[in-house]
KOLTOR-165119 format. One record per residue (C-alpha): chain; z, y negated, x; residue number from 0. Coordinates in nm, 3 decimals. Example, Ala and Ser with C-alpha at 12.3 -4.5 7.8 and 13.67 -1.06 7.14 Angstrom:
// residues 2
+---+---------+---------+---------+-----+
| c |      zz |      yy |      xx |   k |
+---+---------+---------+---------+-----+
| A |   0.780 |   0.450 |   1.230 |   0 |
| A |   0.714 |   0.106 |   1.367 |   1 |
+---+---------+---------+---------+-----+
//
This chain:
// residues 317
+---+---------+---------+---------+-----+
| c |      zz |      yy |      xx |   k |
+---+---------+---------+---------+-----+
| A |  16.570 |  -5.253 |   4.952 |   0 |
| A |  16.679 |  -5.326 |   5.324 |   1 |
| A |  17.046 |  -5.212 |   5.403 |   2 |
| A |  17.305 |  -5.483 |   5.426 |   3 |
| A |  17.413 |  -5.479 |   5.764 |   4 |
| A |  17.740 |  -5.351 |   5.869 |   5 |
| A |  18.012 |  -5.627 |   5.895 |   6 |
| A |  18.134 |  -5.615 |   6.238 |   7 |
| A |  18.421 |  -5.831 |   6.354 |   8 |
| A |  18.155 |  -6.080 |   6.580 |   9 |
| A |  18.018 |  -6.120 |   6.248 |  10 |
| A |  18.303 |  -6.182 |   6.010 |  11 |
| A |  18.484 |  -6.444 |   6.281 |  12 |
| A |  18.161 |  -6.631 |   6.341 |  13 |
| A |  18.117 |  -6.650 |   5.945 |  14 |
| A |  18.489 |  -6.750 |   5.956 |  15 |
| A |  18.461 |  -7.008 |   6.222 |  16 |
| A |  18.155 |  -7.193 |   6.026 |  17 |
| A |  18.414 |  -7.225 |   5.708 |  18 |
| A |  18.678 |  -7.379 |   5.939 |  19 |
| A |  18.415 |  -7.609 |   6.094 |  20 |
| A |  18.279 |  -7.684 |   5.766 |  21 |
| A |  18.645 |  -7.764 |   5.623 |  22 |
| A |  18.681 |  -8.001 |   5.892 |  23 |
| A |  18.970 |  -7.826 |   6.038 |  24 |
| A |  19.070 |  -7.959 |   6.398 |  25 |
| A |  18.944 |  -7.772 |   6.695 |  26 |
| A |  19.345 |  -7.728 |   6.847 |  27 |
| A |  19.419 |  -7.585 |   6.443 |  28 |
| A |  19.101 |  -7.342 |   6.500 |  29 |
| A |  19.203 |  -7.223 |   6.839 |  30 |
| A |  19.533 |  -7.134 |   6.698 |  31 |
| A |  19.361 |  -6.920 |   6.437 |  32 |
| A |  19.175 |  -6.757 |   6.627 |  33 |
| A |  19.416 |  -6.628 |   6.883 |  34 |
| A |  19.628 |  -6.496 |   6.589 |  35 |
| A |  19.311 |  -6.330 |   6.471 |  36 |
| A |  19.207 |  -6.205 |   6.863 |  37 |
| A |  19.597 |  -6.021 |   6.900 |  38 |
| A |  19.521 |  -5.899 |   6.601 |  39 |
| A |  19.191 |  -5.736 |   6.688 |  40 |
| A |  19.315 |  -5.597 |   6.976 |  41 |
| A |  19.600 |  -5.448 |   6.853 |  42 |
| A |  19.364 |  -5.242 |   6.617 |  43 |
| A |  19.152 |  -5.147 |   6.884 |  44 |
| A |  19.470 |  -4.949 |   6.984 |  45 |
| A |  19.454 |  -4.727 |   6.699 |  46 |
| A |  19.267 |  -4.385 |   6.731 |  47 |
| A |  19.002 |  -4.509 |   6.496 |  48 |
| A |  18.970 |  -4.876 |   6.511 |  49 |
| A |  18.864 |  -5.029 |   6.177 |  50 |
| A |  18.612 |  -5.274 |   6.130 |  51 |
| A |  18.683 |  -5.586 |   5.871 |  52 |
| A |  18.594 |  -5.397 |   5.591 |  53 |
| A |  18.786 |  -5.076 |   5.658 |  54 |
| A |  19.111 |  -5.294 |   5.721 |  55 |
| A |  19.383 |  -5.130 |   5.467 |  56 |
| A |  19.719 |  -5.280 |   5.353 |  57 |
| A |  19.927 |  -5.038 |   5.536 |  58 |
| A |  19.777 |  -5.108 |   5.881 |  59 |
| A |  19.869 |  -5.474 |   5.793 |  60 |
| A |  20.194 |  -5.364 |   5.707 |  61 |
| A |  20.239 |  -5.183 |   6.019 |  62 |
| A |  20.114 |  -5.466 |   6.268 |  63 |
| A |  20.379 |  -5.747 |   6.061 |  64 |
| A |  20.648 |  -5.477 |   6.099 |  65 |
| A |  20.549 |  -5.448 |   6.481 |  66 |
| A |  20.550 |  -5.816 |   6.521 |  67 |
| A |  20.913 |  -5.838 |   6.384 |  68 |
| A |  21.016 |  -5.546 |   6.602 |  69 |
| A |  20.819 |  -5.646 |   6.909 |  70 |
| A |  20.584 |  -5.335 |   6.917 |  71 |
| A |  20.262 |  -5.507 |   6.833 |  72 |
| A |  20.358 |  -5.840 |   6.925 |  73 |
| A |  20.176 |  -5.983 |   7.278 |  74 |
| A |  20.468 |  -6.052 |   7.478 |  75 |
| A |  20.616 |  -5.718 |   7.370 |  76 |
| A |  20.951 |  -5.915 |   7.229 |  77 |
| A |  21.057 |  -5.939 |   6.828 |  78 |
| A |  20.862 |  -6.240 |   6.684 |  79 |
| A |  21.090 |  -6.445 |   6.441 |  80 |
| A |  21.041 |  -6.425 |   6.085 |  81 |
| A |  20.856 |  -6.743 |   6.067 |  82 |
| A |  20.618 |  -6.649 |   6.336 |  83 |
| A |  20.545 |  -6.347 |   6.130 |  84 |
| A |  20.487 |  -6.525 |   5.832 |  85 |
| A |  20.257 |  -6.810 |   5.997 |  86 |
| A |  20.046 |  -6.478 |   6.142 |  87 |
| A |  20.025 |  -6.328 |   5.801 |  88 |
| A |  19.910 |  -6.618 |   5.648 |  89 |
| A |  19.587 |  -6.638 |   5.902 |  90 |
| A |  19.528 |  -6.288 |   5.809 |  91 |
| A |  19.554 |  -6.398 |   5.431 |  92 |
| A |  19.328 |  -6.661 |   5.470 |  93 |
| A |  19.045 |  -6.493 |   5.664 |  94 |
| A |  19.040 |  -6.173 |   5.424 |  95 |
| A |  19.049 |  -6.371 |   5.131 |  96 |
| A |  18.756 |  -6.583 |   5.276 |  97 |
| A |  18.578 |  -6.226 |   5.359 |  98 |
| A |  18.593 |  -6.162 |   4.978 |  99 |
| A |  18.475 |  -6.471 |   4.832 | 100 |
| A |  18.193 |  -6.480 |   5.005 | 101 |
| A |  18.099 |  -6.082 |   4.904 | 102 |
| A |  18.146 |  -5.965 |   5.281 | 103 |
| A |  18.425 |  -5.728 |   5.167 | 104 |
| A |  18.471 |  -5.565 |   4.869 | 105 |
| A |  18.807 |  -5.585 |   4.804 | 106 |
| A |  19.075 |  -5.804 |   4.987 | 107 |
| A |  19.362 |  -5.608 |   5.145 | 108 |
| A |  19.591 |  -5.839 |   5.168 | 109 |
| A |  19.642 |  -5.877 |   4.763 | 110 |
| A |  19.965 |  -5.662 |   4.806 | 111 |
| A |  20.060 |  -5.766 |   5.149 | 112 |
| A |  20.412 |  -5.902 |   5.188 | 113 |
| A |  20.488 |  -6.225 |   5.342 | 114 |
| A |  20.778 |  -6.194 |   5.544 | 115 |
| A |  21.095 |  -6.373 |   5.430 | 116 |
| A |  21.092 |  -6.697 |   5.671 | 117 |
| A |  21.346 |  -6.910 |   5.446 | 118 |
| A |  21.356 |  -7.249 |   5.527 | 119 |
| A |  21.499 |  -7.256 |   5.843 | 120 |
| A |  21.624 |  -7.568 |   6.100 | 121 |
| A |  21.378 |  -7.834 |   6.143 | 122 |
| A |  21.464 |  -7.823 |   6.500 | 123 |
| A |  21.598 |  -8.021 |   6.759 | 124 |
| A |  21.695 |  -8.408 |   6.713 | 125 |
| A |  21.798 |  -8.656 |   6.962 | 126 |
| A |  22.051 |  -8.889 |   6.926 | 127 |
| A |  22.023 |  -9.266 |   6.982 | 128 |
| A |  22.238 |  -9.242 |   7.273 | 129 |
| A |  22.047 |  -8.940 |   7.400 | 130 |
| A |  21.709 |  -9.149 |   7.341 | 131 |
| A |  21.851 |  -9.438 |   7.548 | 132 |
| A |  21.944 |  -9.204 |   7.862 | 133 |
| A |  21.597 |  -9.058 |   7.821 | 134 |
| A |  21.396 |  -9.385 |   7.856 | 135 |
| A |  21.652 |  -9.498 |   8.118 | 136 |
| A |  21.566 |  -9.178 |   8.358 | 137 |
| A |  21.222 |  -9.297 |   8.427 | 138 |
| A |  21.179 |  -9.473 |   8.746 | 139 |
| A |  21.022 |  -9.839 |   8.684 | 140 |
| A |  20.947 |  -9.889 |   9.059 | 141 |
| A |  20.684 |  -9.657 |   9.091 | 142 |
| A |  20.370 |  -9.567 |   8.920 | 143 |
| A |  20.459 |  -9.235 |   8.815 | 144 |
| A |  20.759 |  -9.380 |   8.653 | 145 |
| A |  20.562 |  -9.678 |   8.476 | 146 |
| A |  20.329 |  -9.353 |   8.335 | 147 |
| A |  20.651 |  -9.163 |   8.203 | 148 |
| A |  20.810 |  -9.463 |   8.002 | 149 |
| A |  20.499 |  -9.551 |   7.865 | 150 |
| A |  20.437 |  -9.183 |   7.691 | 151 |
| A |  20.819 |  -9.153 |   7.630 | 152 |
| A |  20.784 |  -9.502 |   7.452 | 153 |
| A |  20.482 |  -9.403 |   7.248 | 154 |
| A |  20.620 |  -9.064 |   7.148 | 155 |
| A |  20.960 |  -9.206 |   7.036 | 156 |
| A |  20.796 |  -9.529 |   6.929 | 157 |
| A |  20.523 |  -9.376 |   6.718 | 158 |
| A |  20.584 |  -9.035 |   6.639 | 159 |
| A |  20.210 |  -8.899 |   6.748 | 160 |
| A |  20.198 |  -8.565 |   6.790 | 161 |
| A |  20.143 |  -8.422 |   7.216 | 162 |
| A |  19.769 |  -8.378 |   7.130 | 163 |
| A |  19.720 |  -8.714 |   7.007 | 164 |
| A |  19.916 |  -8.881 |   7.261 | 165 |
| A |  19.692 |  -8.707 |   7.525 | 166 |
| A |  19.361 |  -8.785 |   7.324 | 167 |
| A |  19.458 |  -9.199 |   7.341 | 168 |
| A |  19.170 |  -9.368 |   7.506 | 169 |
| A |  19.232 |  -9.717 |   7.657 | 170 |
| A |  19.040 |  -9.857 |   7.351 | 171 |
| A |  19.264 |  -9.711 |   7.118 | 172 |
| A |  19.549 |  -9.962 |   7.206 | 173 |
| A |  19.462 | -10.328 |   6.985 | 174 |
| A |  19.625 | -10.599 |   7.201 | 175 |
| A |  19.556 | -10.794 |   6.940 | 176 |
| A |  19.703 | -10.673 |   6.660 | 177 |
| A |  19.973 | -10.444 |   6.870 | 178 |
| A |  19.858 | -10.129 |   6.743 | 179 |
| A |  19.754 |  -9.760 |   6.820 | 180 |
| A |  19.456 |  -9.637 |   6.659 | 181 |
| A |  19.488 |  -9.238 |   6.630 | 182 |
| A |  19.162 |  -9.145 |   6.570 | 183 |
| A |  19.179 |  -8.797 |   6.606 | 184 |
| A |  19.492 |  -8.684 |   6.384 | 185 |
| A |  19.516 |  -8.373 |   6.222 | 186 |
| A |  19.253 |  -8.270 |   5.973 | 187 |
| A |  19.100 |  -8.569 |   6.163 | 188 |
| A |  19.271 |  -8.838 |   5.973 | 189 |
| A |  19.264 |  -9.170 |   6.153 | 190 |
| A |  19.554 |  -9.379 |   6.136 | 191 |
| A |  19.687 |  -9.728 |   6.270 | 192 |
| A |  20.042 |  -9.726 |   6.430 | 193 |
| A |  20.242 | -10.054 |   6.479 | 194 |
| A |  20.399 | -10.108 |   6.843 | 195 |
| A |  20.739 | -10.268 |   6.871 | 196 |
| A |  20.741 | -10.521 |   7.151 | 197 |
| A |  20.935 | -10.285 |   7.386 | 198 |
| A |  20.695 |  -9.995 |   7.349 | 199 |
| A |  20.393 | -10.228 |   7.398 | 200 |
| A |  20.553 | -10.416 |   7.733 | 201 |
| A |  20.597 | -10.081 |   7.865 | 202 |
| A |  20.276 |  -9.998 |   7.769 | 203 |
| A |  20.104 | -10.260 |   7.984 | 204 |
| A |  20.322 | -10.256 |   8.256 | 205 |
| A |  20.163 |  -9.909 |   8.289 | 206 |
| A |  19.814 | -10.046 |   8.233 | 207 |
| A |  19.883 | -10.326 |   8.531 | 208 |
| A |  20.089 | -10.169 |   8.767 | 209 |
| A |  20.074 |  -9.784 |   8.697 | 210 |
| A |  19.752 |  -9.644 |   8.630 | 211 |
| A |  19.542 |  -9.777 |   8.868 | 212 |
| A |  19.762 |  -9.587 |   9.120 | 213 |
| A |  19.642 |  -9.275 |   8.940 | 214 |
| A |  19.259 |  -9.312 |   8.975 | 215 |
| A |  19.040 |  -9.155 |   9.230 | 216 |
| A |  18.678 |  -9.249 |   9.366 | 217 |
| A |  18.420 |  -9.066 |   9.138 | 218 |
| A |  18.653 |  -8.969 |   8.873 | 219 |
| A |  18.577 |  -9.242 |   8.577 | 220 |
| A |  18.734 |  -9.157 |   8.212 | 221 |
| A |  18.886 |  -9.392 |   7.935 | 222 |
| A |  19.198 |  -9.180 |   7.949 | 223 |
| A |  19.506 |  -9.356 |   7.885 | 224 |
| A |  19.739 |  -9.113 |   8.076 | 225 |
| A |  19.618 |  -8.966 |   8.371 | 226 |
| A |  19.750 |  -8.734 |   8.581 | 227 |
| A |  19.818 |  -8.740 |   8.974 | 228 |
| A |  19.461 |  -8.565 |   9.048 | 229 |
| A |  19.316 |  -8.821 |   8.892 | 230 |
| A |  19.207 |  -8.676 |   8.553 | 231 |
| A |  19.305 |  -8.682 |   8.189 | 232 |
| A |  19.669 |  -8.579 |   8.180 | 233 |
| A |  19.694 |  -8.268 |   8.016 | 234 |
| A |  19.934 |  -8.047 |   7.748 | 235 |
| A |  20.124 |  -7.886 |   8.117 | 236 |
| A |  20.149 |  -8.212 |   8.322 | 237 |
| A |  20.312 |  -8.351 |   8.012 | 238 |
| A |  20.531 |  -8.094 |   7.928 | 239 |
| A |  20.654 |  -8.082 |   8.319 | 240 |
| A |  20.715 |  -8.459 |   8.276 | 241 |
| A |  20.951 |  -8.391 |   7.980 | 242 |
| A |  21.118 |  -8.136 |   8.161 | 243 |
| A |  21.179 |  -8.342 |   8.452 | 244 |
| A |  21.307 |  -8.618 |   8.253 | 245 |
| A |  21.528 |  -8.446 |   8.033 | 246 |
| A |  21.698 |  -8.295 |   8.322 | 247 |
| A |  21.766 |  -8.644 |   8.504 | 248 |
| A |  21.913 |  -8.731 |   8.125 | 249 |
| A |  22.108 |  -8.453 |   8.158 | 250 |
| A |  21.998 |  -8.361 |   7.828 | 251 |
| A |  22.120 |  -8.006 |   7.706 | 252 |
| A |  21.816 |  -7.921 |   7.467 | 253 |
| A |  21.471 |  -7.857 |   7.591 | 254 |
| A |  21.260 |  -8.170 |   7.527 | 255 |
| A |  20.936 |  -8.135 |   7.351 | 256 |
| A |  20.667 |  -8.398 |   7.223 | 257 |
| A |  20.815 |  -8.270 |   6.877 | 258 |
| A |  21.133 |  -8.327 |   6.949 | 259 |
| A |  21.062 |  -8.675 |   6.980 | 260 |
| A |  20.862 |  -8.702 |   6.714 | 261 |
| A |  21.113 |  -8.506 |   6.469 | 262 |
| A |  21.352 |  -8.814 |   6.667 | 263 |
| A |  21.143 |  -9.113 |   6.562 | 264 |
| A |  21.145 |  -8.962 |   6.170 | 265 |
| A |  21.491 |  -8.890 |   6.155 | 266 |
| A |  21.582 |  -9.220 |   6.310 | 267 |
| A |  21.390 |  -9.423 |   6.092 | 268 |
| A |  21.523 |  -9.257 |   5.760 | 269 |
| A |  21.875 |  -9.305 |   5.902 | 270 |
| A |  21.785 |  -9.681 |   5.951 | 271 |
| A |  21.673 |  -9.689 |   5.575 | 272 |
| A |  21.267 |  -9.631 |   5.604 | 273 |
| A |  21.153 |  -9.551 |   5.295 | 274 |
| A |  21.036 |  -9.182 |   5.279 | 275 |
| A |  20.675 |  -9.258 |   5.180 | 276 |
| A |  20.650 |  -9.488 |   5.496 | 277 |
| A |  20.734 |  -9.227 |   5.723 | 278 |
| A |  20.510 |  -8.969 |   5.598 | 279 |
| A |  20.214 |  -9.243 |   5.650 | 280 |
| A |  20.330 |  -9.343 |   6.005 | 281 |
| A |  20.334 |  -8.912 |   6.085 | 282 |
| A |  19.993 |  -8.908 |   5.884 | 283 |
| A |  20.157 |  -8.599 |   5.659 | 284 |
| A |  19.929 |  -8.521 |   5.372 | 285 |
| A |  20.276 |  -8.456 |   5.143 | 286 |
| A |  20.635 |  -8.555 |   5.113 | 287 |
| A |  20.762 |  -8.169 |   5.182 | 288 |
| A |  20.569 |  -8.161 |   5.513 | 289 |
| A |  20.754 |  -8.479 |   5.605 | 290 |
| A |  21.101 |  -8.366 |   5.464 | 291 |
| A |  21.098 |  -8.048 |   5.748 | 292 |
| A |  21.106 |  -8.307 |   6.019 | 293 |
| A |  21.445 |  -8.470 |   5.886 | 294 |
| A |  21.763 |  -8.382 |   6.042 | 295 |
| A |  22.026 |  -8.550 |   5.834 | 296 |
| A |  22.389 |  -8.328 |   5.826 | 297 |
| A |  22.613 |  -8.328 |   5.518 | 298 |
| A |  22.819 |  -8.618 |   5.585 | 299 |
| A |  22.533 |  -8.846 |   5.655 | 300 |
| A |  22.385 |  -8.768 |   5.287 | 301 |
| A |  22.724 |  -8.822 |   5.149 | 302 |
| A |  22.725 |  -9.180 |   5.307 | 303 |
| A |  22.368 |  -9.237 |   5.200 | 304 |
| A |  22.483 |  -9.132 |   4.832 | 305 |
| A |  22.806 |  -9.346 |   4.831 | 306 |
| A |  22.664 |  -9.616 |   4.986 | 307 |
| A |  22.330 |  -9.648 |   4.818 | 308 |
| A |  22.330 |  -9.465 |   4.442 | 309 |
| A |  22.337 |  -9.725 |   4.203 | 310 |
| A |  22.585 |  -9.500 |   4.009 | 311 |
| A |  22.908 |  -9.655 |   4.244 | 312 |
| A |  22.799 | -10.025 |   4.134 | 313 |
| A |  22.870 | -10.028 |   3.758 | 314 |
| A |  23.148 |  -9.926 |   3.563 | 315 |
| A |  23.103 |  -9.735 |   3.173 | 316 |
+---+---------+---------+---------+-----+
//
């Protein structure tokens, strides 16, 4: 009877990757998973007897968790938040649960592994409408770079697209007839259509007509909507540098990211009376609970909405 080959990390991770691909998990999400698993594997290699996947114990997992919270096992050497540690734990649980379900492990070592209590936490920074106005006004519309920057800001705030979705937009993804943006590769590879306001569409057209051609270089042919100074598609680093520069010019105190504008988009729509299911669909969320994490409403705003809109305030008994 042939012996079953030992479960090496290479074999385990290749099987897990095939599983994630079969589930149609987005490439960026898969990369995040394997970044986490790579850091965990490097930690195990520092132990006196680095264990194979079928030798990992719950005590080793707990020691790794505690080290992340203390900063002794984190890649940066700095303590991670409970939320970040919980996210790492989730990836480890998914791996070992899969290996056990496939019969590659006899017992799942994460069954008795506790999840750090991350709480709900703050949903993150959200700009006020006045801050958004200052930010949009920071782009110099007299030069190609300013036209590009304004178009990027308009799409991020005007549609709520994710950073990766913005950078994946091709020229053909702008439906000029319907004035819509087609997001073909959303999270979970779920496409969706996003309406463009007249102001957003105008700024995109300004960039296409007077901005984008100035960035194109001979021999570099591509269909990406947003182009970097080198003539190729705009990348994550270039976009963040752009947002950092514009935030400084607009004198924003908080750090500006694409996610900040996405949360601002959702929150401002809700404040304007847009139904939550509509916001959910625009954001491309599978559940309302995910959408609620993006919304920033303080107690006074909530009280105002209840007093003004609850039907109990409109009748006497």
